[in-house]
Backbone as numpy.savetxt, mean C-alpha at the origin, in Angstrom:
# Nx Ny Nz CAx CAy CAz Cx Cy Cz
-9.30 6.33 9.46 -9.79 5.47 9.32 -8.72 4.21 9.36
-8.16 3.36 10.34 -7.65 2.45 10.88 -8.12 1.04 10.03
-8.14 0.00 9.23 -8.33 -1.06 9.12 -7.45 -2.32 9.20
-7.41 -3.41 9.24 -7.12 -4.57 9.22 -7.28 -5.59 8.21
-6.36 -6.01 7.32 -6.81 -6.87 6.10 -5.76 -8.03 6.03
-6.63 -9.51 6.03 -5.91 -10.84 5.94 -5.85 -10.62 4.21
-4.52 -10.74 3.45 -4.89 -10.57 2.59 -3.37 -11.73 1.89
-3.36 -12.01 0.30 -2.60 -12.57 -0.18 -1.89 -11.40 -0.49
-0.33 -11.41 -0.84 0.47 -10.76 -1.92 0.62 -11.04 -3.10
-0.26 -10.22 -4.37 -0.34 -10.58 -5.58 0.80 -10.08 -6.36
1.06 -8.57 -6.12 2.37 -8.07 -7.19 2.91 -6.91 -6.32
4.35 -6.48 -6.58 5.05 -5.61 -6.17 5.30 -4.89 -7.45
4.58 -3.13 -7.24 4.87 -2.48 -8.70 6.50 -1.77 -8.02
6.83 -1.22 -9.37 8.01 -0.39 -8.86 7.88 0.85 -7.82
9.48 0.45 -7.42 9.48 1.46 -6.35 9.55 3.18 -6.73
8.57 4.04 -6.54 8.60 5.55 -7.07 9.89 6.08 -5.56
10.64 7.37 -6.22 11.41 8.02 -5.36 11.52 9.59 -6.41
11.62 10.45 -5.11 12.04 12.13 -5.59 12.38 12.78 -4.49
12.56 14.06 -4.82 12.74 14.75 -3.87 11.43 16.30 -3.58
11.23 16.35 -2.05 10.57 17.03 -1.77 11.25 18.85 -1.33
10.29 19.19 -0.66 11.14 20.39 0.06 11.48 19.76 1.62
10.66 18.81 1.83 10.76 17.97 3.16 12.35 17.04 3.05
12.52 17.00 1.60 13.70 15.92 1.21 13.52 14.68 0.30
14.20 13.86 0.20 14.42 12.79 -0.52 12.99 11.77 0.10
12.10 10.92 -0.96 10.88 10.32 -0.71 10.82 8.97 -1.48
10.59 7.89 -1.09 10.11 6.63 -1.52 8.77 6.05 -1.32
8.64 5.64 -2.14 7.17 4.95 -2.01 6.88 3.78 -3.14
6.18 2.81 -2.44 6.13 1.68 -3.44 4.94 0.96 -3.29
3.76 0.72 -4.63 2.73 0.52 -4.32 2.44 -0.88 -4.64
1.72 -1.81 -4.34 1.68 -3.15 -4.08 -0.04 -3.83 -4.52
-0.08 -5.12 -4.78 -1.30 -5.49 -5.00 -1.73 -6.39 -3.58
-2.93 -6.56 -3.09 -2.75 -7.94 -2.66 -4.60 -8.37 -3.08
-4.93 -9.64 -2.67 -6.20 -10.36 -2.84 -6.40 -10.41 -1.31
-7.59 -10.07 -1.08 -8.44 -10.50 0.35 -8.34 -11.97 0.16
-8.42 -12.58 1.23 -9.04 -13.95 1.49 -9.96 -14.23 2.36
-11.17 -14.21 1.62 -12.41 -14.18 2.09 -13.44 -14.77 0.74
-14.54 -15.33 1.31 -15.39 -15.94 0.21 -15.65 -15.10 -0.72
-15.36 -14.37 -1.08 -15.61 -13.07 -2.13 -14.26 -12.41 -2.19
-13.26 -12.59 -2.91 -11.80 -11.95 -2.97 -12.19 -10.77 -3.85
-11.38 -9.48 -3.01 -11.16 -8.35 -3.79 -9.59 -8.09 -3.87
-9.50 -7.28 -4.99 -7.85 -6.64 -5.21 -8.09 -5.87 -4.77
-7.00 -5.04 -3.86 -6.61 -3.37 -3.30 -5.26 -3.11 -3.82
-5.14 -1.96 -4.18 -3.55 -1.40 -4.50 -3.52 -0.62 -3.01
-2.47 -0.92 -2.68 -2.19 -0.37 -1.24 -0.59 0.11 -1.50
-0.21 1.02 -0.58 1.01 1.82 -1.20 2.09 1.59 0.72
3.55 1.81 0.20 4.07 2.20 1.52 4.93 3.44 1.33
5.22 4.09 2.39 6.18 5.49 2.06 7.38 5.61 3.20
8.41 5.82 2.56 9.41 5.62 3.22 10.22 4.82 3.08
11.78 4.81 3.37 13.14 3.78 3.13 12.76 2.72 3.74
12.05 3.02 5.22 12.12 1.50 6.16 11.12 0.71 5.72
9.74 0.97 5.47 8.72 0.58 4.74 9.13 -0.36 3.80
9.32 0.83 2.84 9.66 -0.13 1.35 10.55 -1.10 1.24
11.61 -0.94 2.61 12.81 -2.15 2.72 12.18 -3.43 2.89
10.59 -2.88 4.22 10.26 -4.09 4.79 9.47 -5.06 3.98
8.87 -4.01 2.91 8.11 -4.90 1.90 8.87 -5.74 1.37
9.73 -5.62 1.12 11.23 -6.61 0.19 11.07 -8.16 0.52
11.01 -8.28 2.25 10.84 -9.53 2.65 9.99 -10.58 2.31
8.86 -9.73 1.97 7.07 -10.91 1.45 7.25 -11.02 -0.06
7.03 -12.44 0.16 7.21 -12.94 -1.28 5.81 -12.88 -1.90
6.12 -13.33 -3.50 4.34 -13.14 -3.94 3.80 -14.23 -3.63
2.67 -14.33 -3.36 1.90 -15.64 -2.99 1.61 -15.42 -1.44
2.41 -14.92 -0.68 2.82 -14.52 1.01 1.31 -14.26 1.37
0.57 -14.59 2.69 -0.59 -14.53 3.05 0.02 -13.07 4.30
-0.55 -12.07 4.21 -0.27 -11.27 5.04 -1.46 -10.65 6.01
-1.03 -10.06 7.38 -2.22 -8.95 7.73 -1.82 -7.66 7.87
-2.44 -6.95 7.11 -1.94 -5.82 6.86 -2.56 -4.40 7.58
-2.29 -3.50 8.14 -2.78 -2.14 8.91 -2.69 -1.20 8.09
-4.11 -0.71 7.54 -3.73 0.56 6.79 -5.02 1.41 7.52
-4.64 2.61 6.74 -5.30 3.70 6.74 -5.81 4.26 5.39
-6.73 4.60 5.53 -8.21 4.73 4.08 -8.37 6.08 4.38
-7.78 6.99 3.43 -8.28 8.12 3.23 -8.69 9.10 1.66
-9.80 9.25 1.67 -9.85 10.51 0.28 -9.80 11.62 0.36
-9.80 12.25 -0.98 -9.38 13.83 -0.71 -9.95 14.31 -2.68
-10.66 15.45 -2.36 -10.74 15.96 -3.41 -9.89 16.68 -4.03
-9.68 17.02 -5.65 -9.13 17.83 -6.17 -9.29 17.96 -7.86
-9.86 19.18 -7.57 -10.65 19.65 -8.92 -11.97 18.95 -9.40
-12.71 18.62 -8.34 -13.76 18.21 -8.49 -13.74 16.86 -8.51
-13.03 15.89 -8.60 -12.53 14.50 -8.53 -11.95 13.76 -7.01
-12.79 12.82 -7.49 -12.28 12.09 -5.52 -10.89 11.06 -5.63
-10.11 10.85 -4.81 -8.86 9.85 -5.06 -8.84 9.72 -3.66
-8.40 7.95 -3.53 -8.66 7.56 -1.91 -7.17 6.96 -1.86
-6.77 7.17 -0.91 -5.44 6.66 -1.00 -5.25 5.22 0.11
-4.88 4.02 0.09 -5.13 2.80 1.18 -3.69 3.05 1.43
-3.15 3.24 2.68 -1.57 3.45 2.78 -1.32 2.41 4.09
-0.35 1.17 3.76 -0.23 0.29 4.83 0.86 0.71 5.62
0.41 0.29 7.13 1.70 1.27 8.27 2.15 -0.11 8.87
1.62 -1.34 9.03 2.34 -2.31 9.58 1.48 -3.44 8.95
């Protein structure tokens, strides 16, 4: 599911990195607040060196238009939702 969200950047969390069978990876979570009548905070993430680097050019408080994919998956009877920014 692809969704476009107009939001304000609230916080950037630490960059996470590691190694997998496919090689090294980097990920960064960040918090935004929607700019609507009833604002909501959303934790989103970006994956890959290019997307993590692109996130660094935006400052806290800056208004962004973010395109995200939303996906949920089940693991051991619990559901987890991922909001991944791709533009």
